[in-house]
N, C-alpha and C positions, 0 to 999 in steps of 0.2 A: 596555232596551239603547240605548246612544248610538251614532249612526253617524257615520261620516266624511262629508266633502262629496259623495262619489260612491259610495255603498254601497247594497246591496240587502238587505232582510230580508223573509223570509216566515214568517209565523207561523200554524199551525193551519189551512191552507188545505184547503177542502173544495168539490168540484164533482162534480155527478151529472148524467147525461143521462137523465131520467125515473127508472126504477128502478135504472139502472147507476151505481153509485158509482165514479168514476174517481179522484178525489183524496180521501184519507180523513184528512187532518190532516198536510199537508206542511209542515215547518218546517226553515229553514236560513238562514245569513246569508252574504253575500259582502262581504269587506271591499275597500277600495280597493287596487289593485295586486295582485289575485288572479285566478288563472286557475283556474276551477272546472268540473268535469265533471259532468253528471247523466247516467246510464246506465240503460237498461232495455229490456226486450223489447218487441216490437211490440205495441201495445195498452195499454201500461203507464201512458199518460197523459202522456208526455213533451211532446208537441206541445200538448196541452191546458194543461199547466203553463206553457209559454211564452206561449201566447195570453193566459192570465190575467196573467202578469207584464208582458206588454207593453200590457195594457189593452184588447185586442181582445175579450176574453171576461170577463164578470162571474163571480166566484166565488159560491158559495152562502153561504159564510161564510169567515172568516178575514181575515187582514190582509196587505197588500203595501206596504212602504215603500221608496221609491226616491229617491235623491238624485242630481241632475245630469241631464244630457241622455241620451236613450236612443236606442240603435241596435238594430234587430231584423231579423235575416235568416231569414225562414221557410223551410221545406223546399220549399214550392212557390214558384217564382220569380214576382216581381211585375213582369212585363215586358209590353211591348206589341210583338207580333211585327212591327207596321207601321213601328216606329221604329228608328232606328240606335242604336248604343251612344252616340254623342255626343249625340243628342237625348235620351236618357234621362238623361245627366249634366246637360244644361242644364235640363230639367225638374225634376230633384231639387234642382239648385242653387237654383232659384226657390222650391221647396217649403220648403227649409231655410233660405232667406234668406241664402245665402252670396255673398260678393263675387266669388268665382271658383270654379274647379274644380281648384284646385292639389292638394288631398289625392287627389282622384280620379285625377288624372293620374299621381301617384306609384304608385297602386295598379295602374293599367293597366300600368305598367313592371314593378312588383314581381311581378305575377302573369302577365306575359308575354302580354297580349292587346291592346297598343296598336295593332297593325296592323289590328284589326278596328273601329277607332273610327268609321269611316263605313260599316259594314256593318250592314244590317237584322237585327234579332234573329231573324227567321224562318228565316234560313239559317245561323245559329250552331249549333255542336255543343252537346250538353247540358252538357259541362264548361265551355265558354266562356260560356254562359248563366249558369252558376252563379258563374263569376268575376264577372260583372256584377252579379248579385244580391247578392253579398258587398260589392262595391265601393259599391253604393248604400246599404247599411246602414253602411258606415264613412266615407263621404266628408265628413260633418259632424263627425268626430272626436268621437263620444259618450263620455260618462263611464261609462255602463253599456251593455254590449253583450250581446245575447241572440242566439245562433247555433244554429239547428236543423238538424243534420246539414249543416254548411256546406261539406264537402268532396265531397258527392255528385257523381259523375261526374268528379272530379279524377284525373289521372294521378299517379304516384308523385312526380315532381318538383314538380308544383304542390301536392300534399299537403304536401310539406315546406316549401315557400314559405309556405303557409297558416300553419303553426306558427311560422315566423320572424316573421310579421306579428303573430300573437297574443302572442308572447313580448315584442315591442317595445311592444305596447299595455299589457301588464301591467307592463313595466318603467317605463312613463310614468305609472303610477298608475291605469290604467283597470281597471274591474271586467269581467271576461269570463267569461260562462257559456256552455259549449258542450254541447249535448245530443248524445248518440250512442246508437246501437243496441247497441253493444258498448263494454265498458271496455277501452280499448287505450291503449298508449303513456302509461301513467300517470305515467311520469317527466317528462312535459311539463306535467303538472297539479299545481297546489298541493293541491287538495282534490278527491275524487271522491265523489259521492253516488249510491247506487243507489236507483231509483225501482221499488218492488215492493209489490204489494197496496195501492196508494194512498198510501204513505208513503215518505219519504226516509231512508236510513240510510247511515252511512259505508261506503265500499267499499275493500277492501284490494287492493294490487297483485297479491298472490298468486291472486286469484280469477279473473283473466282472462288470455286469450291471444288472438292474432290481430290482423288489420288491421281498420281502419274499413270499414264496409259501403259499397261503391261505389268504394273506392280500389283501384288495381292497381299492381304494380311494373313 
């Protein structure tokens, strides 16, 4: 299979924790300019899959091929309670070797939390912490974006803004993969895979109802 400049391919991925086989041959591909969902029940291996795709965890066997820069937003925030929002942005700017924080500044405005720029993380709400977590994953404008339950703690308005951001990334040719507990709002996604019994299979829109876990109207 020939990939574009910023695509992701997963072929026959296996991962076990001792005798517990979590991934049993996961295969799928994400083309440039595609918004893809991976859904599954708790314990189905979604976070394990993302950790393998991001390079944080080694697979037992199988192949992962990725083209372009990577952005990864884990479900657990990667934040330091003693630092302010702005200090996080400056630290990640250095880590990403960026000239400035222009993209992060845009996201602070888009997600409506610029007023907390000089606030320490320890006093932020869970939803605002998650906004920062997402911003850090996006601020270097990655080609391939892996998001693990990225809207946890978001209110309904922020949830809608998140999808506006994701759609614009897709329209700019980025590869966006969103992991969710439920298959919801499939009309916003180009492709949905269901992770069950360690393998990924296509998911039809008729199979799901409801809102994302953690979001409220």
